[in-house]
Biopython code that builds the backbone (N, CA, C, O; Angstrom):
import numpy as np
from Bio.PDB.StructureBuilder import StructureBuilder

atoms = [
    (1, "MET", "N", (-7.809, 112.175, 164.352)),
    (1, "MET", "CA", (-7.772, 113.591, 164.623)),
    (1, "MET", "C", (-6.488, 114.218, 164.047)),
    (1, "MET", "O", (-6.492, 115.373, 163.623)),
    (2, "ALA", "N", (-5.430, 113.468, 164.039)),
    (2, "ALA", "CA", (-4.161, 113.960, 163.521)),
    (2, "ALA", "C", (-4.279, 114.250, 162.018)),
    (2, "ALA", "O", (-3.705, 115.213, 161.510)),
    (3, "ASP", "N", (-5.036, 113.394, 161.322)),
    (3, "ASP", "CA", (-5.241, 113.604, 159.884)),
    (3, "ASP", "C", (-6.001, 114.903, 159.634)),
    (3, "ASP", "O", (-5.701, 115.643, 158.697)),
    (4, "LEU", "N", (-6.981, 115.165, 160.479)),
    (4, "LEU", "CA", (-7.769, 116.385, 160.337)),
    (4, "LEU", "C", (-6.897, 117.617, 160.584)),
    (4, "LEU", "O", (-6.992, 118.601, 159.850)),
    (5, "ASP", "N", (-6.045, 117.565, 161.616)),
    (5, "ASP", "CA", (-5.128, 118.681, 161.894)),
    (5, "ASP", "C", (-4.167, 118.893, 160.724)),
    (5, "ASP", "O", (-3.859, 120.024, 160.349)),
    (6, "GLU", "N", (-3.703, 117.786, 160.160)),
    (6, "GLU", "CA", (-2.781, 117.884, 159.019)),
    (6, "GLU", "C", (-3.496, 118.501, 157.807)),
    (6, "GLU", "O", (-2.925, 119.347, 157.120)),
    (7, "ASP", "N", (-4.740, 118.082, 157.544)),
    (7, "ASP", "CA", (-5.513, 118.634, 156.415)),
    (7, "ASP", "C", (-5.785, 120.121, 156.603)),
    (7, "ASP", "O", (-5.699, 120.896, 155.651)),
    (8, "VAL", "N", (-6.115, 120.521, 157.839)),
    (8, "VAL", "CA", (-6.356, 121.940, 158.116)),
    (8, "VAL", "C", (-5.065, 122.728, 157.930)),
    (8, "VAL", "O", (-5.085, 123.831, 157.384)),
    (9, "GLY", "N", (-3.959, 122.178, 158.372)),
    (9, "GLY", "CA", (-2.663, 122.837, 158.203)),
    (9, "GLY", "C", (-2.325, 122.997, 156.722)),
    (9, "GLY", "O", (-1.821, 124.042, 156.308)),
    (10, "ASN", "N", (-2.601, 121.961, 155.923)),
    (10, "ASN", "CA", (-2.354, 122.025, 154.478)),
    (10, "ASN", "C", (-3.236, 123.094, 153.820)),
    (10, "ASN", "O", (-2.777, 123.866, 152.978)),
    (11, "LEU", "N", (-4.505, 123.119, 154.223)),
    (11, "LEU", "CA", (-5.421, 124.120, 153.668)),
    (11, "LEU", "C", (-4.993, 125.534, 154.047)),
    (11, "LEU", "O", (-5.077, 126.453, 153.232)),
    (12, "GLU", "N", (-4.533, 125.708, 155.292)),
    (12, "GLU", "CA", (-4.056, 127.039, 155.714)),
    (12, "GLU", "C", (-2.849, 127.464, 154.878)),
    (12, "GLU", "O", (-2.739, 128.620, 154.470)),
    (13, "GLY", "N", (-1.958, 126.525, 154.632)),
    (13, "GLY", "CA", (-0.777, 126.840, 153.830)),
    (13, "GLY", "C", (-1.149, 127.193, 152.393)),
    (13, "GLY", "O", (-0.611, 128.134, 151.810)),
    (14, "ARG", "N", (-2.073, 126.426, 151.840)),
    (14, "ARG", "CA", (-2.513, 126.716, 150.468)),
    (14, "ARG", "C", (-3.229, 128.057, 150.390)),
    (14, "ARG", "O", (-3.027, 128.819, 149.445)),
    (15, "LEU", "N", (-4.066, 128.345, 151.381)),
    (15, "LEU", "CA", (-4.782, 129.614, 151.399)),
    (15, "LEU", "C", (-3.820, 130.784, 151.541)),
    (15, "LEU", "O", (-3.993, 131.809, 150.882)),
    (16, "THR", "N", (-2.823, 130.649, 152.382)),
    (16, "THR", "CA", (-1.825, 131.705, 152.542)),
    (16, "THR", "C", (-1.063, 131.912, 151.236)),
    (16, "THR", "O", (-0.801, 133.048, 150.841)),
    (17, "GLY", "N", (-0.714, 130.832, 150.575)),
    (17, "GLY", "CA", (-0.021, 130.934, 149.296)),
    (17, "GLY", "C", (-0.875, 131.650, 148.255)),
    (17, "GLY", "O", (-0.372, 132.476, 147.494)),
    (18, "MET", "N", (-2.165, 131.333, 148.225)),
    (18, "MET", "CA", (-3.067, 131.999, 147.277)),
    (18, "MET", "C", (-3.219, 133.479, 147.611)),
    (18, "MET", "O", (-3.287, 134.314, 146.709)),
    (19, "GLU", "N", (-3.271, 133.808, 148.897)),
    (19, "GLU", "CA", (-3.409, 135.213, 149.293)),
    (19, "GLU", "C", (-2.227, 136.046, 148.823)),
    (19, "GLU", "O", (-2.371, 137.236, 148.545)),
    (20, "HIS", "N", (-1.060, 135.419, 148.733)),
    (20, "HIS", "CA", (0.131, 136.167, 148.323)),
    (20, "HIS", "C", (0.324, 136.173, 146.807)),
    (20, "HIS", "O", (0.800, 137.163, 146.251)),
    (21, "THR", "N", (-0.037, 135.086, 146.139)),
    (21, "THR", "CA", (0.217, 135.013, 144.697)),
    (21, "THR", "C", (-0.943, 135.537, 143.857)),
    (21, "THR", "O", (-0.718, 136.051, 142.761)),
    (22, "MET", "N", (-2.155, 135.423, 144.334)),
    (22, "MET", "CA", (-3.309, 135.854, 143.542)),
    (22, "MET", "C", (-3.278, 137.350, 143.207)),
    (22, "MET", "O", (-3.507, 137.706, 142.051)),
    (23, "PRO", "N", (-3.008, 138.230, 144.160)),
    (23, "PRO", "CA", (-2.988, 139.654, 143.778)),
    (23, "PRO", "C", (-1.966, 139.960, 142.681)),
    (23, "PRO", "O", (-2.239, 140.763, 141.789)),
    (24, "ARG", "N", (-0.803, 139.333, 142.742)),
    (24, "ARG", "CA", (0.211, 139.578, 141.716)),
    (24, "ARG", "C", (-0.229, 139.024, 140.367)),
    (24, "ARG", "O", (-0.061, 139.680, 139.339)),
    (25, "ARG", "N", (-0.791, 137.819, 140.368)),
    (25, "ARG", "CA", (-1.258, 137.226, 139.118)),
    (25, "ARG", "C", (-2.424, 138.014, 138.541)),
    (25, "ARG", "O", (-2.491, 138.262, 137.337)),
    (26, "THR", "N", (-3.336, 138.403, 139.416)),
    (26, "THR", "CA", (-4.498, 139.162, 138.957)),
    (26, "THR", "C", (-4.054, 140.500, 138.405)),
    (26, "THR", "O", (-4.536, 140.932, 137.357)),
    (27, "ARG", "N", (-3.148, 141.154, 139.091)),
    (27, "ARG", "CA", (-2.649, 142.453, 138.640)),
    (27, "ARG", "C", (-1.952, 142.303, 137.287)),
    (27, "ARG", "O", (-2.119, 143.149, 136.409)),
    (28, "ALA", "N", (-1.189, 141.252, 137.116)),
    (28, "ALA", "CA", (-0.486, 141.026, 135.849)),
    (28, "ALA", "C", (-1.475, 140.769, 134.713)),
    (28, "ALA", "O", (-1.201, 141.122, 133.566)),
    (29, "GLU", "N", (-2.618, 140.159, 135.018)),
    (29, "GLU", "CA", (-3.612, 139.892, 133.991)),
    (29, "GLU", "C", (-4.471, 141.121, 133.705)),
    (29, "GLU", "O", (-4.939, 141.299, 132.581)),
    (30, "ILE", "N", (-4.680, 141.962, 134.703)),
    (30, "ILE", "CA", (-5.572, 143.119, 134.550)),
    (30, "ILE", "C", (-4.845, 144.321, 133.954)),
    (30, "ILE", "O", (-5.474, 145.112, 133.252)),
    (31, "ASP", "N", (-3.577, 144.488, 134.198)),
    (31, "ASP", "CA", (-2.837, 145.661, 133.695)),
    (31, "ASP", "C", (-2.961, 145.851, 132.182)),
    (31, "ASP", "O", (-3.186, 146.978, 131.741)),
    (32, "PRO", "N", (-2.824, 144.803, 131.369)),
    (32, "PRO", "CA", (-3.020, 145.020, 129.924)),
    (32, "PRO", "C", (-4.441, 145.491, 129.587)),
    (32, "PRO", "O", (-4.633, 146.271, 128.655)),
    (33, "LEU", "N", (-5.419, 145.021, 130.337)),
    (33, "LEU", "CA", (-6.789, 145.476, 130.105)),
    (33, "LEU", "C", (-6.930, 146.959, 130.437)),
    (33, "LEU", "O", (-7.580, 147.706, 129.705)),
    (34, "PHE", "N", (-6.322, 147.376, 131.535)),
    (34, "PHE", "CA", (-6.354, 148.796, 131.886)),
    (34, "PHE", "C", (-5.716, 149.643, 130.786)),
    (34, "PHE", "O", (-6.215, 150.718, 130.454)),
    (35, "ALA", "N", (-4.618, 149.155, 130.228)),
    (35, "ALA", "CA", (-3.946, 149.889, 129.159)),
    (35, "ALA", "C", (-4.857, 150.002, 127.937)),
    (35, "ALA", "O", (-4.924, 151.062, 127.315)),
    (36, "GLU", "N", (-5.554, 148.927, 127.587)),
    (36, "GLU", "CA", (-6.464, 148.955, 126.437)),
    (36, "GLU", "C", (-7.619, 149.919, 126.670)),
    (36, "GLU", "O", (-8.009, 150.661, 125.767)),
    (37, "VAL", "N", (-8.167, 149.906, 127.886)),
    (37, "VAL", "CA", (-9.270, 150.814, 128.208)),
    (37, "VAL", "C", (-8.792, 152.261, 128.134)),
    (37, "VAL", "O", (-9.527, 153.139, 127.681)),
    (38, "GLU", "N", (-7.578, 152.506, 128.574)),
    (38, "GLU", "CA", (-7.022, 153.863, 128.495)),
    (38, "GLU", "C", (-6.867, 154.302, 127.041)),
    (38, "GLU", "O", (-7.172, 155.447, 126.706)),
    (39, "VAL", "N", (-6.398, 153.405, 126.174)),
    (39, "VAL", "CA", (-6.264, 153.726, 124.757)),
    (39, "VAL", "C", (-7.632, 154.002, 124.153)),
    (39, "VAL", "O", (-7.795, 154.964, 123.403)),
    (40, "LEU", "N", (-8.611, 153.172, 124.471)),
    (40, "LEU", "CA", (-9.962, 153.382, 123.958)),
    (40, "LEU", "C", (-10.532, 154.714, 124.433)),
    (40, "LEU", "O", (-11.180, 155.424, 123.664)),
    (41, "GLY", "N", (-10.294, 155.053, 125.689)),
    (41, "GLY", "CA", (-10.755, 156.335, 126.216)),
    (41, "GLY", "C", (-10.134, 157.503, 125.469)),
    (41, "GLY", "O", (-10.814, 158.484, 125.169)),
    (42, "THR", "N", (-8.852, 157.402, 125.170)),
    (42, "THR", "CA", (-8.168, 158.455, 124.426)),
    (42, "THR", "C", (-8.751, 158.576, 123.017)),
    (42, "THR", "O", (-8.964, 159.685, 122.526)),
    (43, "LEU", "N", (-9.007, 157.451, 122.374)),
    (43, "LEU", "CA", (-9.579, 157.480, 121.022)),
    (43, "LEU", "C", (-10.984, 158.074, 121.021)),
    (43, "LEU", "O", (-11.337, 158.838, 120.122)),
    (44, "VAL", "N", (-11.778, 157.728, 122.016)),
    (44, "VAL", "CA", (-13.131, 158.284, 122.106)),
    (44, "VAL", "C", (-13.058, 159.790, 122.328)),
    (44, "VAL", "O", (-13.841, 160.543, 121.750)),
    (45, "LYS", "N", (-12.125, 160.228, 123.162)),
    (45, "LYS", "CA", (-11.961, 161.667, 123.403)),
    (45, "LYS", "C", (-11.553, 162.382, 122.118)),
    (45, "LYS", "O", (-12.078, 163.454, 121.818)),
    (46, "GLN", "N", (-10.628, 161.807, 121.358)),
    (46, "GLN", "CA", (-10.209, 162.407, 120.090)),
    (46, "GLN", "C", (-11.359, 162.457, 119.102)),
    (46, "GLN", "O", (-11.523, 163.441, 118.381)),
    (47, "MET", "N", (-12.156, 161.394, 119.068)),
    (47, "MET", "CA", (-13.296, 161.373, 118.161)),
    (47, "MET", "C", (-14.318, 162.440, 118.556)),
    (47, "MET", "O", (-14.887, 163.101, 117.687)),
    (48, "ALA", "N", (-14.553, 162.611, 119.850)),
    (48, "ALA", "CA", (-15.495, 163.636, 120.304)),
    (48, "ALA", "C", (-14.998, 165.032, 119.943)),
    (48, "ALA", "O", (-15.785, 165.890, 119.543)),
    (49, "GLU", "N", (-13.697, 165.260, 120.083)),
    (49, "GLU", "CA", (-13.131, 166.561, 119.710)),
    (49, "GLU", "C", (-13.259, 166.794, 118.208)),
    (49, "GLU", "O", (-13.584, 167.900, 117.777)),
    (50, "ALA", "N", (-13.005, 165.757, 117.410)),
    (50, "ALA", "CA", (-13.124, 165.893, 115.955)),
    (50, "ALA", "C", (-14.571, 166.177, 115.562)),
    (50, "ALA", "O", (-14.825, 167.008, 114.690)),
    (51, "MET", "N", (-15.503, 165.503, 116.189)),
    (51, "MET", "CA", (-16.912, 165.748, 115.897)),
    (51, "MET", "C", (-17.316, 167.158, 116.301)),
    (51, "MET", "O", (-18.110, 167.797, 115.612)),
    (52, "SER", "N", (-16.778, 167.644, 117.408)),
    (52, "SER", "CA", (-17.069, 169.002, 117.847)),
    (52, "SER", "C", (-16.532, 170.021, 116.841)),
    (52, "SER", "O", (-17.202, 171.001, 116.518)),
    (53, "ASP", "N", (-15.318, 169.776, 116.352)),
    (53, "ASP", "CA", (-14.741, 170.662, 115.337)),
    (53, "ASP", "C", (-15.573, 170.637, 114.057)),
    (53, "ASP", "O", (-15.819, 171.678, 113.448)),
    (54, "LEU", "N", (-16.003, 169.446, 113.655)),
    (54, "LEU", "CA", (-16.820, 169.319, 112.456)),
    (54, "LEU", "C", (-18.153, 170.032, 112.628)),
    (54, "LEU", "O", (-18.631, 170.696, 111.708)),
    (55, "GLU", "N", (-18.743, 169.898, 113.790)),
    (55, "GLU", "CA", (-20.013, 170.575, 114.060)),
    (55, "GLU", "C", (-19.840, 172.094, 114.007)),
    (55, "GLU", "O", (-20.700, 172.800, 113.480)),
    (56, "ALA", "N", (-18.736, 172.592, 114.549)),
    (56, "ALA", "CA", (-18.474, 174.028, 114.506)),
    (56, "ALA", "C", (-18.316, 174.502, 113.058)),
    (56, "ALA", "O", (-18.804, 175.574, 112.702)),
    (57, "LYS", "N", (-17.639, 173.710, 112.226)),
    (57, "LYS", "CA", (-17.473, 174.076, 110.819)),
    (57, "LYS", "C", (-18.817, 174.108, 110.098)),
    (57, "LYS", "O", (-19.071, 175.005, 109.294)),
    (58, "VAL", "N", (-19.670, 173.136, 110.382)),
    (58, "VAL", "CA", (-20.988, 173.104, 109.753)),
    (58, "VAL", "C", (-21.803, 174.322, 110.186)),
    (58, "VAL", "O", (-22.475, 174.947, 109.365)),
    (59, "GLU", "N", (-21.744, 174.653, 111.463)),
    (59, "GLU", "CA", (-22.469, 175.824, 111.947)),
    (59, "GLU", "C", (-21.935, 177.107, 111.311)),
    (59, "GLU", "O", (-22.707, 178.011, 110.993)),
    (60, "ASP", "N", (-20.611, 177.189, 111.124)),
    (60, "ASP", "CA", (-20.033, 178.359, 110.466)),
    (60, "ASP", "C", (-20.514, 178.457, 109.018)),
    (60, "ASP", "O", (-20.819, 179.548, 108.537)),
    (61, "GLN", "N", (-20.583, 177.320, 108.324)),
    (61, "GLN", "CA", (-21.054, 177.323, 106.942)),
    (61, "GLN", "C", (-22.516, 177.744, 106.864)),
    (61, "GLN", "O", (-22.910, 178.459, 105.942)),
    (62, "GLN", "N", (-23.313, 177.309, 107.818)),
    (62, "GLN", "CA", (-24.723, 177.676, 107.831)),
    (62, "GLN", "C", (-24.910, 179.144, 108.160)),
    (62, "GLN", "O", (-25.896, 179.756, 107.749)),
    (63, "ALA", "N", (-23.966, 179.711, 108.901)),
    (63, "ALA", "CA", (-24.064, 181.121, 109.283)),
    (63, "ALA", "C", (-23.762, 182.047, 108.103)),
    (63, "ALA", "O", (-24.176, 183.206, 108.103)),
    (64, "LEU", "N", (-23.039, 181.539, 107.095)),
    (64, "LEU", "CA", (-22.761, 182.358, 105.919)),
    (64, "LEU", "C", (-24.078, 182.659, 105.213)),
    (64, "LEU", "O", (-24.999, 181.842, 105.212)),
    (65, "ALA", "N", (-24.151, 183.818, 104.626)),
    (65, "ALA", "CA", (-25.384, 184.207, 103.943)),
    (65, "ALA", "C", (-25.597, 183.311, 102.734)),
    (65, "ALA", "O", (-24.701, 183.191, 101.899)),
    (66, "PRO", "N", (-26.759, 182.681, 102.619)),
    (66, "PRO", "CA", (-27.021, 181.852, 101.445)),
    (66, "PRO", "C", (-27.235, 182.744, 100.230)),
    (66, "PRO", "O", (-27.617, 183.904, 100.382)),
    (67, "PRO", "N", (-26.996, 182.226, 99.021)),
    (67, "PRO", "CA", (-27.201, 183.033, 97.815)),
    (67, "PRO", "C", (-28.687, 183.370, 97.680)),
    (67, "PRO", "O", (-29.540, 182.656, 98.206)),
    (68, "PRO", "N", (-28.987, 184.446, 96.983)),
    (68, "PRO", "CA", (-30.399, 184.807, 96.802)),
    (68, "PRO", "C", (-31.164, 183.664, 96.153)),
    (68, "PRO", "O", (-30.620, 182.937, 95.322)),
    (69, "ALA", "N", (-32.403, 183.509, 96.526)),
    (69, "ALA", "CA", (-33.224, 182.405, 96.016)),
    (69, "ALA", "C", (-33.455, 182.528, 94.517)),
    (69, "ALA", "O", (-33.601, 181.509, 93.842)),
    (70, "ASP", "N", (-33.492, 183.750, 93.971)),
    (70, "ASP", "CA", (-33.730, 183.943, 92.539)),
    (70, "ASP", "C", (-32.533, 183.499, 91.696)),
    (70, "ASP", "O", (-32.707, 183.087, 90.549)),
    (71, "ALA", "N", (-31.335, 183.577, 92.246)),
    (71, "ALA", "CA", (-30.132, 183.280, 91.476)),
    (71, "ALA", "C", (-29.976, 181.780, 91.235)),
    (71, "ALA", "O", (-29.436, 181.391, 90.199)),
    (72, "GLU", "N", (-30.424, 180.934, 92.145)),
    (72, "GLU", "CA", (-30.232, 179.490, 92.009)),
    (72, "GLU", "C", (-30.928, 178.906, 90.787)),
    (72, "GLU", "O", (-30.260, 178.238, 89.998)),
    (73, "PRO", "N", (-32.220, 179.110, 90.580)),
    (73, "PRO", "CA", (-32.852, 178.478, 89.410)),
    (73, "PRO", "C", (-32.281, 178.984, 88.089)),
    (73, "PRO", "O", (-32.154, 178.215, 87.136)),
    (74, "ALA", "N", (-31.942, 180.250, 88.022)),
    (74, "ALA", "CA", (-31.382, 180.787, 86.783)),
    (74, "ALA", "C", (-30.025, 180.153, 86.500)),
    (74, "ALA", "O", (-29.723, 179.816, 85.355)),
    (75, "ALA", "N", (-29.217, 179.990, 87.525)),
    (75, "ALA", "CA", (-27.896, 179.387, 87.333)),
    (75, "ALA", "C", (-28.033, 177.927, 86.934)),
    (75, "ALA", "O", (-27.282, 177.439, 86.089)),
    (76, "LEU", "N", (-28.979, 177.234, 87.530)),
    (76, "LEU", "CA", (-29.160, 175.834, 87.178)),
    (76, "LEU", "C", (-29.661, 175.674, 85.750)),
    (76, "LEU", "O", (-29.187, 174.802, 85.021)),
    (77, "SER", "N", (-30.615, 176.507, 85.342)),
    (77, "SER", "CA", (-31.143, 176.365, 83.987)),
    (77, "SER", "C", (-30.101, 176.797, 82.957)),
    (77, "SER", "O", (-30.045, 176.228, 81.867)),
    (78, "ALA", "N", (-29.285, 177.782, 83.280)),
    (78, "ALA", "CA", (-28.231, 178.206, 82.363)),
    (78, "ALA", "C", (-27.193, 177.106, 82.208)),
    (78, "ALA", "O", (-26.707, 176.859, 81.104)),
    (79, "GLY", "N", (-26.850, 176.444, 83.307)),
    (79, "GLY", "CA", (-25.874, 175.363, 83.254)),
    (79, "GLY", "C", (-26.418, 174.162, 82.523)),
    (79, "GLY", "O", (-25.674, 173.466, 81.832)),
    (80, "ALA", "N", (-27.713, 173.903, 82.664)),
    (80, "ALA", "CA", (-28.322, 172.751, 82.005)),
    (80, "ALA", "C", (-28.361, 172.945, 80.492)),
    (80, "ALA", "O", (-28.296, 171.967, 79.747)),
    (81, "ALA", "N", (-28.466, 174.190, 80.024)),
    (81, "ALA", "CA", (-28.514, 174.446, 78.588)),
    (81, "ALA", "C", (-27.178, 174.121, 77.928)),
    (81, "ALA", "O", (-27.139, 173.818, 76.736)),
    (82, "ASP", "N", (-26.092, 174.179, 78.681)),
    (82, "ASP", "CA", (-24.766, 173.912, 78.128)),
    (82, "ASP", "C", (-24.465, 172.418, 78.024)),
    (82, "ASP", "O", (-23.527, 172.028, 77.329)),
    (83, "ILE", "N", (-25.241, 171.583, 78.699)),
    (83, "ILE", "CA", (-24.978, 170.150, 78.690)),
    (83, "ILE", "C", (-25.658, 169.530, 77.480)),
    (83, "ILE", "O", (-26.864, 169.696, 77.302)),
    (84, "PRO", "N", (-24.906, 168.817, 76.644)),
    (84, "PRO", "CA", (-25.536, 168.192, 75.473)),
    (84, "PRO", "C", (-26.473, 167.083, 75.931)),
    (84, "PRO", "O", (-26.166, 166.332, 76.857)),
    (85, "GLN", "N", (-27.604, 166.995, 75.278)),
    (85, "GLN", "CA", (-28.600, 165.984, 75.613)),
    (85, "GLN", "C", (-28.300, 164.725, 74.810)),
    (85, "GLN", "O", (-28.169, 164.783, 73.588)),
    (86, "ARG", "N", (-28.189, 163.581, 75.496)),
    (86, "ARG", "CA", (-27.950, 162.311, 74.824)),
    (86, "ARG", "C", (-28.988, 161.320, 75.315)),
    (86, "ARG", "O", (-29.433, 161.375, 76.461)),
    (87, "SER", "N", (-29.350, 160.448, 74.458)),
    (87, "SER", "CA", (-30.322, 159.430, 74.858)),
    (87, "SER", "C", (-29.589, 158.377, 75.689)),
    (87, "SER", "O", (-28.360, 158.312, 75.700)),
    (88, "ALA", "N", (-30.358, 157.576, 76.367)),
    (88, "ALA", "CA", (-29.775, 156.503, 77.192)),
    (88, "ALA", "C", (-29.029, 155.512, 76.312)),
    (88, "ALA", "O", (-28.032, 154.930, 76.741)),
    (89, "ARG", "N", (-29.496, 155.316, 75.095)),
    (89, "ARG", "CA", (-28.869, 154.366, 74.180)),
    (89, "ARG", "C", (-27.464, 154.839, 73.791)),
    (89, "ARG", "O", (-26.530, 154.038, 73.802)),
    (90, "THR", "N", (-27.296, 156.108, 73.453)),
    (90, "THR", "CA", (-25.983, 156.594, 73.054)),
    (90, "THR", "C", (-25.075, 156.797, 74.243)),
    (90, "THR", "O", (-23.853, 156.748, 74.105)),
    (91, "ALA", "N", (-25.645, 157.022, 75.402)),
    (91, "ALA", "CA", (-24.815, 157.219, 76.584)),
    (91, "ALA", "C", (-24.154, 155.913, 76.997)),
    (91, "ALA", "O", (-23.045, 155.933, 77.531)),
    (92, "CYS", "N", (-24.804, 154.780, 76.764)),
    (92, "CYS", "CA", (-24.281, 153.491, 77.193)),
    (92, "CYS", "C", (-23.564, 152.751, 76.075)),
    (92, "CYS", "O", (-22.812, 151.815, 76.348)),
    (93, "ALA", "N", (-23.779, 153.149, 74.812)),
    (93, "ALA", "CA", (-23.193, 152.418, 73.694)),
    (93, "ALA", "C", (-21.697, 152.650, 73.638)),
    (93, "ALA", "O", (-21.241, 153.775, 73.843)),
    (94, "PRO", "N", (-20.921, 151.609, 73.363)),
    (94, "PRO", "CA", (-19.472, 151.790, 73.252)),
    (94, "PRO", "C", (-19.106, 152.555, 71.996)),
    (94, "PRO", "O", (-19.822, 152.530, 70.995)),
    (95, "SER", "N", (-18.009, 153.215, 72.073)),
    (95, "SER", "CA", (-17.547, 154.018, 70.942)),
    (95, "SER", "C", (-16.890, 153.102, 69.923)),
    (95, "SER", "O", (-16.077, 152.249, 70.281)),
    (96, "LEU", "N", (-17.238, 153.275, 68.660)),
    (96, "LEU", "CA", (-16.662, 152.465, 67.589)),
    (96, "LEU", "C", (-15.562, 153.195, 66.859)),
    (96, "LEU", "O", (-15.024, 152.678, 65.880)),
    (97, "ALA", "N", (-15.220, 154.365, 67.305)),
    (97, "ALA", "CA", (-14.221, 155.167, 66.618)),
    (97, "ALA", "C", (-12.828, 154.658, 66.840)),
    (97, "ALA", "O", (-11.871, 155.234, 66.322)),
]
sb = StructureBuilder()
sb.init_structure("model")
sb.init_model(0)
sb.init_chain("A")
sb.init_seg("    ")
for serial, (resi, resn, name, xyz) in enumerate(atoms, 1):
    if name == "N":
        sb.init_residue(resn, " ", resi, " ")
    sb.init_atom(name, np.array(xyz, "f"), 0.0, 1.0, " ", f" {name:<3s}", serial, name[0])
structure = sb.get_structure()
């Protein structure tokens, strides 16, 4: 019976020691994780704000009056006439000059 009392006393001492040291050890291990989560939260918030700003800019651009539909094809065909036409062979061939 004395051995059993001694074992229970040892277990009580070990349990008391764990009750006092575990919170400190756990806190020391968890604090860096909390800091990382806080940094990630800040980055996500910044990204959301940047996306909101970008969305506002896109909406502002869409709100601007688009050019008349007749002007686009004429401008494209006029610009295309200025581009020299080259075959695929001359476009890829190295210059010998």
